[in-house]
PDB file of N, CA, C and O in Angstrom:
ATOM      1  N   MET A   1     102.704  51.887  55.922  1.00  0.00           N
ATOM      2  CA  MET A   1     101.919  51.257  56.962  1.00  0.00           C
ATOM      3  C   MET A   1     100.480  51.761  56.931  1.00  0.00           C
ATOM      4  O   MET A   1      99.572  51.109  57.446  1.00  0.00           O
ATOM      5  N   LYS A   2     100.284  52.922  56.326  1.00  0.00           N
ATOM      6  CA  LYS A   2      98.947  53.505  56.208  1.00  0.00           C
ATOM      7  C   LYS A   2      98.249  53.627  57.555  1.00  0.00           C
ATOM      8  O   LYS A   2      97.098  53.218  57.707  1.00  0.00           O
ATOM      9  N   LEU A   3      98.950  54.189  58.528  1.00  0.00           N
ATOM     10  CA  LEU A   3      98.413  54.405  59.867  1.00  0.00           C
ATOM     11  C   LEU A   3      98.209  55.893  60.094  1.00  0.00           C
ATOM     12  O   LEU A   3      98.939  56.720  59.548  1.00  0.00           O
ATOM     13  N   ILE A   4      97.228  56.221  60.891  1.00  0.00           N
ATOM     14  CA  ILE A   4      97.046  57.591  61.361  1.00  0.00           C
ATOM     15  C   ILE A   4      97.245  57.545  62.863  1.00  0.00           C
ATOM     16  O   ILE A   4      96.506  56.865  63.575  1.00  0.00           O
ATOM     17  N   LEU A   5      98.240  58.265  63.340  1.00  0.00           N
ATOM     18  CA  LEU A   5      98.539  58.291  64.765  1.00  0.00           C
ATOM     19  C   LEU A   5      98.113  59.648  65.320  1.00  0.00           C
ATOM     20  O   LEU A   5      98.539  60.689  64.821  1.00  0.00           O
ATOM     21  N   GLU A   6      97.282  59.632  66.343  1.00  0.00           N
ATOM     22  CA  GLU A   6      96.911  60.873  67.010  1.00  0.00           C
ATOM     23  C   GLU A   6      97.916  61.096  68.133  1.00  0.00           C
ATOM     24  O   GLU A   6      98.077  60.264  69.025  1.00  0.00           O
ATOM     25  N   ILE A   7      98.578  62.230  68.064  1.00  0.00           N
ATOM     26  CA  ILE A   7      99.639  62.535  69.018  1.00  0.00           C
ATOM     27  C   ILE A   7      99.095  63.540  70.031  1.00  0.00           C
ATOM     28  O   ILE A   7      98.518  64.558  69.651  1.00  0.00           O
ATOM     29  N   ALA A   8      99.277  63.256  71.299  1.00  0.00           N
ATOM     30  CA  ALA A   8      98.794  64.140  72.364  1.00  0.00           C
ATOM     31  C   ALA A   8      99.552  65.464  72.344  1.00  0.00           C
ATOM     32  O   ALA A   8     100.738  65.491  72.018  1.00  0.00           O
ATOM     33  N   PRO A   9      98.879  66.566  72.690  1.00  0.00           N
ATOM     34  CA  PRO A   9      99.558  67.861  72.755  1.00  0.00           C
ATOM     35  C   PRO A   9     100.775  67.787  73.681  1.00  0.00           C
ATOM     36  O   PRO A   9     100.721  67.184  74.752  1.00  0.00           O
ATOM     37  N   GLY A  10     101.856  68.405  73.253  1.00  0.00           N
ATOM     38  CA  GLY A  10     103.075  68.431  74.050  1.00  0.00           C
ATOM     39  C   GLY A  10     103.963  67.216  73.871  1.00  0.00           C
ATOM     40  O   GLY A  10     105.047  67.156  74.451  1.00  0.00           O
ATOM     41  N   SER A  11     103.525  66.242  73.078  1.00  0.00           N
ATOM     42  CA  SER A  11     104.308  65.024  72.880  1.00  0.00           C
ATOM     43  C   SER A  11     105.447  65.256  71.904  1.00  0.00           C
ATOM     44  O   SER A  11     105.393  66.146  71.056  1.00  0.00           O
ATOM     45  N   GLN A  12     106.464  64.447  72.041  1.00  0.00           N
ATOM     46  CA  GLN A  12     107.571  64.432  71.092  1.00  0.00           C
ATOM     47  C   GLN A  12     107.516  63.114  70.344  1.00  0.00           C
ATOM     48  O   GLN A  12     107.333  62.055  70.944  1.00  0.00           O
ATOM     49  N   VAL A  13     107.674  63.185  69.035  1.00  0.00           N
ATOM     50  CA  VAL A  13     107.660  61.991  68.205  1.00  0.00           C
ATOM     51  C   VAL A  13     108.934  61.994  67.367  1.00  0.00           C
ATOM     52  O   VAL A  13     109.240  62.979  66.695  1.00  0.00           O
ATOM     53  N   PHE A  14     109.662  60.907  67.410  1.00  0.00           N
ATOM     54  CA  PHE A  14     110.883  60.772  66.624  1.00  0.00           C
ATOM     55  C   PHE A  14     110.608  59.789  65.496  1.00  0.00           C
ATOM     56  O   PHE A  14     110.286  58.625  65.736  1.00  0.00           O
ATOM     57  N   ILE A  15     110.735  60.266  64.275  1.00  0.00           N
ATOM     58  CA  ILE A  15     110.435  59.447  63.104  1.00  0.00           C
ATOM     59  C   ILE A  15     111.702  59.318  62.271  1.00  0.00           C
ATOM     60  O   ILE A  15     112.278  60.326  61.861  1.00  0.00           O
ATOM     61  N   PRO A  16     112.140  58.094  62.016  1.00  0.00           N
ATOM     62  CA  PRO A  16     113.301  57.925  61.134  1.00  0.00           C
ATOM     63  C   PRO A  16     112.859  58.185  59.691  1.00  0.00           C
ATOM     64  O   PRO A  16     112.487  57.258  58.971  1.00  0.00           O
ATOM     65  N   SER A  17     112.903  59.451  59.281  1.00  0.00           N
ATOM     66  CA  SER A  17     112.316  59.844  57.998  1.00  0.00           C
ATOM     67  C   SER A  17     113.016  59.227  56.794  1.00  0.00           C
ATOM     68  O   SER A  17     112.468  59.255  55.692  1.00  0.00           O
ATOM     69  N   ALA A  18     114.190  58.680  56.970  1.00  0.00           N
ATOM     70  CA  ALA A  18     114.835  57.974  55.867  1.00  0.00           C
ATOM     71  C   ALA A  18     114.156  56.631  55.614  1.00  0.00           C
ATOM     72  O   ALA A  18     114.310  56.042  54.544  1.00  0.00           O
ATOM     73  N   LEU A  19     113.407  56.153  56.602  1.00  0.00           N
ATOM     74  CA  LEU A  19     112.761  54.844  56.492  1.00  0.00           C
ATOM     75  C   LEU A  19     111.251  54.914  56.325  1.00  0.00           C
ATOM     76  O   LEU A  19     110.656  54.028  55.711  1.00  0.00           O
ATOM     77  N   LEU A  20     110.619  55.963  56.866  1.00  0.00           N
ATOM     78  CA  LEU A  20     109.159  56.057  56.857  1.00  0.00           C
ATOM     79  C   LEU A  20     108.706  57.366  56.216  1.00  0.00           C
ATOM     80  O   LEU A  20     109.181  58.445  56.568  1.00  0.00           O
ATOM     81  N   THR A  21     107.782  57.248  55.270  1.00  0.00           N
ATOM     82  CA  THR A  21     107.155  58.439  54.713  1.00  0.00           C
ATOM     83  C   THR A  21     106.111  58.901  55.703  1.00  0.00           C
ATOM     84  O   THR A  21     105.348  58.087  56.224  1.00  0.00           O
ATOM     85  N   HIS A  22     106.064  60.199  55.973  1.00  0.00           N
ATOM     86  CA  HIS A  22     105.121  60.713  56.956  1.00  0.00           C
ATOM     87  C   HIS A  22     104.653  62.103  56.543  1.00  0.00           C
ATOM     88  O   HIS A  22     105.322  62.794  55.774  1.00  0.00           O
ATOM     89  N   GLU A  23     103.511  62.497  57.057  1.00  0.00           N
ATOM     90  CA  GLU A  23     102.967  63.809  56.753  1.00  0.00           C
ATOM     91  C   GLU A  23     101.902  64.166  57.779  1.00  0.00           C
ATOM     92  O   GLU A  23     101.437  63.303  58.524  1.00  0.00           O
ATOM     93  N   ASN A  24     101.519  65.431  57.819  1.00  0.00           N
ATOM     94  CA  ASN A  24     100.403  65.871  58.642  1.00  0.00           C
ATOM     95  C   ASN A  24      99.139  65.815  57.796  1.00  0.00           C
ATOM     96  O   ASN A  24      99.171  66.104  56.599  1.00  0.00           O
ATOM     97  N   ILE A  25      98.034  65.444  58.416  1.00  0.00           N
ATOM     98  CA  ILE A  25      96.765  65.469  57.688  1.00  0.00           C
ATOM     99  C   ILE A  25      96.146  66.850  57.848  1.00  0.00           C
ATOM    100  O   ILE A  25      96.506  67.600  58.756  1.00  0.00           O
ATOM    101  N   GLY A  26      95.217  67.180  56.967  1.00  0.00           N
ATOM    102  CA  GLY A  26      94.578  68.484  56.988  1.00  0.00           C
ATOM    103  C   GLY A  26      93.748  68.707  58.247  1.00  0.00           C
ATOM    104  O   GLY A  26      93.335  67.757  58.912  1.00  0.00           O
ATOM    105  N   ILE A  27      93.513  69.971  58.559  1.00  0.00           N
ATOM    106  CA  ILE A  27      92.677  70.333  59.690  1.00  0.00           C
ATOM    107  C   ILE A  27      91.595  71.295  59.193  1.00  0.00           C
ATOM    108  O   ILE A  27      91.722  71.882  58.119  1.00  0.00           O
ATOM    109  N   ALA A  28      90.542  71.449  59.977  1.00  0.00           N
ATOM    110  CA  ALA A  28      89.446  72.337  59.607  1.00  0.00           C
ATOM    111  C   ALA A  28      89.885  73.800  59.714  1.00  0.00           C
ATOM    112  O   ALA A  28      90.855  74.119  60.401  1.00  0.00           O
ATOM    113  N   GLU A  29      89.159  74.680  59.026  1.00  0.00           N
ATOM    114  CA  GLU A  29      89.495  76.105  59.053  1.00  0.00           C
ATOM    115  C   GLU A  29      89.494  76.675  60.459  1.00  0.00           C
ATOM    116  O   GLU A  29      90.278  77.577  60.757  1.00  0.00           O
ATOM    117  N   SER A  30      88.637  76.173  61.325  1.00  0.00           N
ATOM    118  CA  SER A  30      88.521  76.695  62.685  1.00  0.00           C
ATOM    119  C   SER A  30      89.588  76.124  63.636  1.00  0.00           C
ATOM    120  O   SER A  30      89.697  76.570  64.778  1.00  0.00           O
ATOM    121  N   GLU A  31      90.365  75.153  63.175  1.00  0.00           N
ATOM    122  CA  GLU A  31      91.368  74.517  64.023  1.00  0.00           C
ATOM    123  C   GLU A  31      92.738  75.175  63.841  1.00  0.00           C
ATOM    124  O   GLU A  31      93.004  75.836  62.838  1.00  0.00           O
ATOM    125  N   THR A  32      93.589  74.973  64.834  1.00  0.00           N
ATOM    126  CA  THR A  32      94.961  75.488  64.784  1.00  0.00           C
ATOM    127  C   THR A  32      95.914  74.360  65.133  1.00  0.00           C
ATOM    128  O   THR A  32      95.649  73.563  66.033  1.00  0.00           O
ATOM    129  N   ARG A  33      97.002  74.301  64.430  1.00  0.00           N
ATOM    130  CA  ARG A  33      98.034  73.309  64.721  1.00  0.00           C
ATOM    131  C   ARG A  33      99.359  74.036  64.852  1.00  0.00           C
ATOM    132  O   ARG A  33      99.686  74.904  64.043  1.00  0.00           O
ATOM    133  N   HIS A  34     100.117  73.676  65.876  1.00  0.00           N
ATOM    134  CA  HIS A  34     101.462  74.208  66.065  1.00  0.00           C
ATOM    135  C   HIS A  34     102.405  73.017  66.131  1.00  0.00           C
ATOM    136  O   HIS A  34     102.163  72.066  66.874  1.00  0.00           O
ATOM    137  N   ALA A  35     103.463  73.071  65.367  1.00  0.00           N
ATOM    138  CA  ALA A  35     104.415  71.966  65.365  1.00  0.00           C
ATOM    139  C   ALA A  35     105.822  72.511  65.159  1.00  0.00           C
ATOM    140  O   ALA A  35     106.020  73.520  64.482  1.00  0.00           O
ATOM    141  N   ILE A  36     106.777  71.838  65.744  1.00  0.00           N
ATOM    142  CA  ILE A  36     108.185  72.161  65.540  1.00  0.00           C
ATOM    143  C   ILE A  36     108.824  70.914  64.930  1.00  0.00           C
ATOM    144  O   ILE A  36     108.693  69.811  65.461  1.00  0.00           O
ATOM    145  N   THR A  37     109.499  71.105  63.836  1.00  0.00           N
ATOM    146  CA  THR A  37     110.173  69.994  63.181  1.00  0.00           C
ATOM    147  C   THR A  37     111.672  70.245  63.240  1.00  0.00           C
ATOM    148  O   THR A  37     112.131  71.354  62.970  1.00  0.00           O
ATOM    149  N   ALA A  38     112.419  69.233  63.587  1.00  0.00           N
ATOM    150  CA  ALA A  38     113.869  69.375  63.691  1.00  0.00           C
ATOM    151  C   ALA A  38     114.554  68.236  62.949  1.00  0.00           C
ATOM    152  O   ALA A  38     113.990  67.155  62.781  1.00  0.00           O
ATOM    153  N   TYR A  39     115.746  68.491  62.523  1.00  0.00           N
ATOM    154  CA  TYR A  39     116.573  67.501  61.839  1.00  0.00           C
ATOM    155  C   TYR A  39     117.799  67.248  62.710  1.00  0.00           C
ATOM    156  O   TYR A  39     118.402  68.188  63.231  1.00  0.00           O
ATOM    157  N   THR A  40     118.158  66.005  62.865  1.00  0.00           N
ATOM    158  CA  THR A  40     119.359  65.658  63.610  1.00  0.00           C
ATOM    159  C   THR A  40     120.320  64.938  62.670  1.00  0.00           C
ATOM    160  O   THR A  40     119.999  63.856  62.177  1.00  0.00           O
ATOM    161  N   PRO A  41     121.482  65.513  62.414  1.00  0.00           N
ATOM    162  CA  PRO A  41     122.454  64.856  61.540  1.00  0.00           C
ATOM    163  C   PRO A  41     122.946  63.535  62.138  1.00  0.00           C
ATOM    164  O   PRO A  41     123.111  63.422  63.353  1.00  0.00           O
ATOM    165  N   GLY A  42     123.172  62.568  61.306  1.00  0.00           N
ATOM    166  CA  GLY A  42     123.674  61.276  61.744  1.00  0.00           C
ATOM    167  C   GLY A  42     125.012  61.370  62.462  1.00  0.00           C
ATOM    168  O   GLY A  42     125.336  60.526  63.299  1.00  0.00           O
ATOM    169  N   ALA A  43     125.794  62.404  62.132  1.00  0.00           N
ATOM    170  CA  ALA A  43     127.105  62.565  62.775  1.00  0.00           C
ATOM    171  C   ALA A  43     126.973  62.745  64.281  1.00  0.00           C
ATOM    172  O   ALA A  43     127.871  62.348  65.025  1.00  0.00           O
ATOM    173  N   TYR A  44     125.872  63.334  64.750  1.00  0.00           N
ATOM    174  CA  TYR A  44     125.670  63.489  66.193  1.00  0.00           C
ATOM    175  C   TYR A  44     125.568  62.128  66.879  1.00  0.00           C
ATOM    176  O   TYR A  44     126.110  61.923  67.965  1.00  0.00           O
ATOM    177  N   PHE A  45     124.870  61.212  66.232  1.00  0.00           N
ATOM    178  CA  PHE A  45     124.702  59.877  66.808  1.00  0.00           C
ATOM    179  C   PHE A  45     126.010  59.100  66.777  1.00  0.00           C
ATOM    180  O   PHE A  45     126.316  58.356  67.709  1.00  0.00           O
ATOM    181  N   ARG A  46     126.785  59.271  65.706  1.00  0.00           N
ATOM    182  CA  ARG A  46     128.081  58.599  65.628  1.00  0.00           C
ATOM    183  C   ARG A  46     129.029  59.142  66.699  1.00  0.00           C
ATOM    184  O   ARG A  46     129.785  58.379  67.300  1.00  0.00           O
ATOM    185  N   TYR A  47     128.992  60.445  66.940  1.00  0.00           N
ATOM    186  CA  TYR A  47     129.805  61.075  67.984  1.00  0.00           C
ATOM    187  C   TYR A  47     129.436  60.495  69.351  1.00  0.00           C
ATOM    188  O   TYR A  47     130.316  60.195  70.159  1.00  0.00           O
ATOM    189  N   TYR A  48     128.152  60.340  69.604  1.00  0.00           N
ATOM    190  CA  TYR A  48     127.679  59.734  70.857  1.00  0.00           C
ATOM    191  C   TYR A  48     128.167  58.281  70.968  1.00  0.00           C
ATOM    192  O   TYR A  48     128.653  57.862  72.019  1.00  0.00           O
ATOM    193  N   GLU A  49     128.032  57.519  69.874  1.00  0.00           N
ATOM    194  CA  GLU A  49     128.447  56.107  69.886  1.00  0.00           C
ATOM    195  C   GLU A  49     129.933  55.958  70.181  1.00  0.00           C
ATOM    196  O   GLU A  49     130.355  54.935  70.720  1.00  0.00           O
ATOM    197  N   GLU A  50     130.723  56.952  69.837  1.00  0.00           N
ATOM    198  CA  GLU A  50     132.172  56.905  70.073  1.00  0.00           C
ATOM    199  C   GLU A  50     132.549  57.441  71.448  1.00  0.00           C
ATOM    200  O   GLU A  50     133.727  57.683  71.713  1.00  0.00           O
ATOM    201  N   GLY A  51     131.563  57.632  72.328  1.00  0.00           N
ATOM    202  CA  GLY A  51     131.851  58.132  73.670  1.00  0.00           C
ATOM    203  C   GLY A  51     132.186  59.610  73.679  1.00  0.00           C
ATOM    204  O   GLY A  51     132.994  60.065  74.488  1.00  0.00           O
ATOM    205  N   PHE A  52     131.557  60.370  72.769  1.00  0.00           N
ATOM    206  CA  PHE A  52     131.769  61.815  72.649  1.00  0.00           C
ATOM    207  C   PHE A  52     133.211  62.144  72.271  1.00  0.00           C
ATOM    208  O   PHE A  52     133.788  63.126  72.737  1.00  0.00           O
ATOM    209  N   ARG A  53     133.773  61.297  71.416  1.00  0.00           N
ATOM    210  CA  ARG A  53     135.106  61.529  70.862  1.00  0.00           C
ATOM    211  C   ARG A  53     134.979  61.601  69.344  1.00  0.00           C
ATOM    212  O   ARG A  53     133.966  61.200  68.771  1.00  0.00           O
ATOM    213  N   ARG A  54     136.005  62.109  68.717  1.00  0.00           N
ATOM    214  CA  ARG A  54     136.012  62.177  67.252  1.00  0.00           C
ATOM    215  C   ARG A  54     135.821  60.787  66.669  1.00  0.00           C
ATOM    216  O   ARG A  54     136.340  59.798  67.187  1.00  0.00           O
ATOM    217  N   VAL A  55     135.074  60.734  65.595  1.00  0.00           N
ATOM    218  CA  VAL A  55     134.832  59.458  64.921  1.00  0.00           C
ATOM    219  C   VAL A  55     136.082  59.114  64.105  1.00  0.00           C
ATOM    220  O   VAL A  55     136.504  59.899  63.256  1.00  0.00           O
ATOM    221  N   PRO A  56     136.676  57.940  64.363  1.00  0.00           N
ATOM    222  CA  PRO A  56     137.890  57.579  63.626  1.00  0.00           C
ATOM    223  C   PRO A  56     137.588  57.237  62.169  1.00  0.00           C
ATOM    224  O   PRO A  56     136.464  56.881  61.816  1.00  0.00           O
ATOM    225  N   LYS A  57     138.609  57.354  61.342  1.00  0.00           N
ATOM    226  CA  LYS A  57     138.462  56.948  59.938  1.00  0.00           C
ATOM    227  C   LYS A  57     138.378  55.432  59.900  1.00  0.00           C
ATOM    228  O   LYS A  57     139.093  54.738  60.623  1.00  0.00           O
ATOM    229  N   ARG A  58     137.505  54.931  59.055  1.00  0.00           N
ATOM    230  CA  ARG A  58     137.297  53.484  58.964  1.00  0.00           C
ATOM    231  C   ARG A  58     137.331  53.035  57.516  1.00  0.00           C
ATOM    232  O   ARG A  58     137.170  53.832  56.592  1.00  0.00           O
ATOM    233  N   THR A  59     137.542  51.750  57.342  1.00  0.00           N
ATOM    234  CA  THR A  59     137.510  51.168  56.004  1.00  0.00           C
ATOM    235  C   THR A  59     136.056  50.963  55.597  1.00  0.00           C
ATOM    236  O   THR A  59     135.153  51.008  56.432  1.00  0.00           O
ATOM    237  N   ALA A  60     135.846  50.738  54.309  1.00  0.00           N
ATOM    238  CA  ALA A  60     134.491  50.484  53.805  1.00  0.00           C
ATOM    239  C   ALA A  60     133.888  49.258  54.480  1.00  0.00           C
ATOM    240  O   ALA A  60     132.696  49.239  54.789  1.00  0.00           O
ATOM    241  N   LYS A  61     134.702  48.243  54.708  1.00  0.00           N
ATOM    242  CA  LYS A  61     134.223  47.025  55.365  1.00  0.00           C
ATOM    243  C   LYS A  61     133.763  47.325  56.798  1.00  0.00           C
ATOM    244  O   LYS A  61     132.736  46.812  57.243  1.00  0.00           O
ATOM    245  N   GLU A  62     134.519  48.151  57.508  1.00  0.00           N
ATOM    246  CA  GLU A  62     134.139  48.530  58.871  1.00  0.00           C
ATOM    247  C   GLU A  62     132.829  49.317  58.879  1.00  0.00           C
ATOM    248  O   GLU A  62     131.986  49.114  59.752  1.00  0.00           O
ATOM    249  N   TYR A  63     132.657  50.228  57.892  1.00  0.00           N
ATOM    250  CA  TYR A  63     131.417  50.995  57.804  1.00  0.00           C
ATOM    251  C   TYR A  63     130.215  50.093  57.544  1.00  0.00           C
ATOM    252  O   TYR A  63     129.140  50.312  58.103  1.00  0.00           O
ATOM    253  N   LEU A  64     130.390  49.095  56.710  1.00  0.00           N
ATOM    254  CA  LEU A  64     129.297  48.159  56.437  1.00  0.00           C
ATOM    255  C   LEU A  64     128.903  47.384  57.693  1.00  0.00           C
ATOM    256  O   LEU A  64     127.719  47.187  57.967  1.00  0.00           O
ATOM    257  N   LYS A  65     129.900  46.950  58.445  1.00  0.00           N
ATOM    258  CA  LYS A  65     129.632  46.222  59.685  1.00  0.00           C
ATOM    259  C   LYS A  65     128.907  47.115  60.690  1.00  0.00           C
ATOM    260  O   LYS A  65     127.937  46.688  61.318  1.00  0.00           O
ATOM    261  N   LEU A  66     129.375  48.350  60.843  1.00  0.00           N
ATOM    262  CA  LEU A  66     128.727  49.295  61.759  1.00  0.00           C
ATOM    263  C   LEU A  66     127.317  49.644  61.303  1.00  0.00           C
ATOM    264  O   LEU A  66     126.419  49.814  62.128  1.00  0.00           O
ATOM    265  N   GLY A  67     127.121  49.752  60.000  1.00  0.00           N
ATOM    266  CA  GLY A  67     125.799  50.061  59.469  1.00  0.00           C
ATOM    267  C   GLY A  67     124.785  48.988  59.848  1.00  0.00           C
ATOM    268  O   GLY A  67     123.654  49.304  60.218  1.00  0.00           O
ATOM    269  N   GLY A  68     125.182  47.729  59.759  1.00  0.00           N
ATOM    270  CA  GLY A  68     124.304  46.628  60.153  1.00  0.00           C
ATOM    271  C   GLY A  68     124.001  46.655  61.640  1.00  0.00           C
ATOM    272  O   GLY A  68     122.877  46.380  62.058  1.00  0.00           O
ATOM    273  N   TRP A  69     125.002  46.986  62.433  1.00  0.00           N
ATOM    274  CA  TRP A  69     124.815  47.088  63.884  1.00  0.00           C
ATOM    275  C   TRP A  69     123.858  48.224  64.215  1.00  0.00           C
ATOM    276  O   TRP A  69     122.960  48.059  65.041  1.00  0.00           O
ATOM    277  N   ARG A  70     124.046  49.404  63.559  1.00  0.00           N
ATOM    278  CA  ARG A  70     123.158  50.551  63.817  1.00  0.00           C
ATOM    279  C   ARG A  70     121.726  50.236  63.415  1.00  0.00           C
ATOM    280  O   ARG A  70     120.786  50.606  64.119  1.00  0.00           O
ATOM    281  N   TRP A  71     121.553  49.558  62.293  1.00  0.00           N
ATOM    282  CA  TRP A  71     120.210  49.197  61.823  1.00  0.00           C
ATOM    283  C   TRP A  71     119.516  48.312  62.866  1.00  0.00           C
ATOM    284  O   TRP A  71     118.371  48.572  63.236  1.00  0.00           O
ATOM    285  N   ALA A  72     120.199  47.284  63.331  1.00  0.00           N
ATOM    286  CA  ALA A  72     119.616  46.367  64.317  1.00  0.00           C
ATOM    287  C   ALA A  72     119.305  47.095  65.625  1.00  0.00           C
ATOM    288  O   ALA A  72     118.247  46.887  66.218  1.00  0.00           O
ATOM    289  N   LYS A  73     120.221  47.940  66.067  1.00  0.00           N
ATOM    290  CA  LYS A  73     120.015  48.688  67.313  1.00  0.00           C
ATOM    291  C   LYS A  73     118.844  49.658  67.166  1.00  0.00           C
ATOM    292  O   LYS A  73     117.993  49.733  68.053  1.00  0.00           O
ATOM    293  N   GLY A  74     118.790  50.385  66.084  1.00  0.00           N
ATOM    294  CA  GLY A  74     117.720  51.343  65.850  1.00  0.00           C
ATOM    295  C   GLY A  74     116.358  50.683  65.730  1.00  0.00           C
ATOM    296  O   GLY A  74     115.357  51.210  66.216  1.00  0.00           O
ATOM    297  N   LYS A  75     116.328  49.546  65.092  1.00  0.00           N
ATOM    298  CA  LYS A  75     115.068  48.814  64.913  1.00  0.00           C
ATOM    299  C   LYS A  75     114.482  48.396  66.260  1.00  0.00           C
ATOM    300  O   LYS A  75     113.262  48.360  66.421  1.00  0.00           O
ATOM    301  N   GLN A  76     115.336  48.084  67.217  1.00  0.00           N
ATOM    302  CA  GLN A  76     114.873  47.673  68.546  1.00  0.00           C
ATOM    303  C   GLN A  76     114.235  48.830  69.317  1.00  0.00           C
ATOM    304  O   GLN A  76     113.494  48.597  70.271  1.00  0.00           O
ATOM    305  N   LEU A  77     114.511  50.069  68.916  1.00  0.00           N
ATOM    306  CA  LEU A  77     113.969  51.228  69.619  1.00  0.00           C
ATOM    307  C   LEU A  77     112.488  51.460  69.321  1.00  0.00           C
ATOM    308  O   LEU A  77     111.810  52.167  70.066  1.00  0.00           O
ATOM    309  N   TYR A  78     111.991  50.878  68.256  1.00  0.00           N
ATOM    310  CA  TYR A  78     110.610  51.087  67.848  1.00  0.00           C
ATOM    311  C   TYR A  78     109.786  49.831  68.099  1.00  0.00           C
ATOM    312  O   TYR A  78     110.217  48.727  67.765  1.00  0.00           O
ATOM    313  N   PRO A  79     108.594  49.994  68.690  1.00  0.00           N
ATOM    314  CA  PRO A  79     107.738  48.831  68.910  1.00  0.00           C
ATOM    315  C   PRO A  79     107.228  48.293  67.577  1.00  0.00           C
ATOM    316  O   PRO A  79     107.160  49.025  66.590  1.00  0.00           O
ATOM    317  N   HIS A  80     106.880  47.050  67.556  1.00  0.00           N
ATOM    318  CA  HIS A  80     106.351  46.443  66.336  1.00  0.00           C
ATOM    319  C   HIS A  80     104.992  47.062  66.023  1.00  0.00           C
ATOM    320  O   HIS A  80     104.208  47.343  66.931  1.00  0.00           O
ATOM    321  N   VAL A  81     104.719  47.271  64.757  1.00  0.00           N
ATOM    322  CA  VAL A  81     103.466  47.899  64.334  1.00  0.00           C
ATOM    323  C   VAL A  81     102.228  47.149  64.824  1.00  0.00           C
ATOM    324  O   VAL A  81     101.166  47.753  64.976  1.00  0.00           O
ATOM    325  N   SER A  82     102.345  45.858  65.071  1.00  0.00           N
ATOM    326  CA  SER A  82     101.206  45.056  65.544  1.00  0.00           C
ATOM    327  C   SER A  82     100.682  45.558  66.890  1.00  0.00           C
ATOM    328  O   SER A  82      99.526  45.310  67.233  1.00  0.00           O
ATOM    329  N   ARG A  83     101.522  46.259  67.655  1.00  0.00           N
ATOM    330  CA  ARG A  83     101.084  46.801  68.946  1.00  0.00           C
ATOM    331  C   ARG A  83     100.060  47.916  68.764  1.00  0.00           C
ATOM    332  O   ARG A  83      99.305  48.219  69.688  1.00  0.00           O
ATOM    333  N   TRP A  84     100.028  48.538  67.565  1.00  0.00           N
ATOM    334  CA  TRP A  84      99.110  49.653  67.324  1.00  0.00           C
ATOM    335  C   TRP A  84      97.831  49.202  66.632  1.00  0.00           C
ATOM    336  O   TRP A  84      96.855  49.952  66.596  1.00  0.00           O
ATOM    337  N   LEU A  85      97.816  48.016  66.094  1.00  0.00           N
ATOM    338  CA  LEU A  85      96.643  47.577  65.307  1.00  0.00           C
ATOM    339  C   LEU A  85      95.580  46.948  66.180  1.00  0.00           C
ATOM    340  O   LEU A  85      94.537  46.528  65.678  1.00  0.00           O
TER     341      LEU A  85
END
């Protein structure tokens, strides 16, 4: 997308790093940046989707169907890039 987003101090930003390449840009020698980066395993989201119960074993066909549903649901969580341009 080739966008530079300025994030306010104290903000939280969730980036689906499997879908978007991202990085921090350089800062001047006199500047300081503090950041915390965390990783959330996909299994946590599947556990939540199952109502905080164990995820049942599924067939490959069921996984494909769920994958399409997760993609559509996740895509709705992010505003369209045109809102930033």
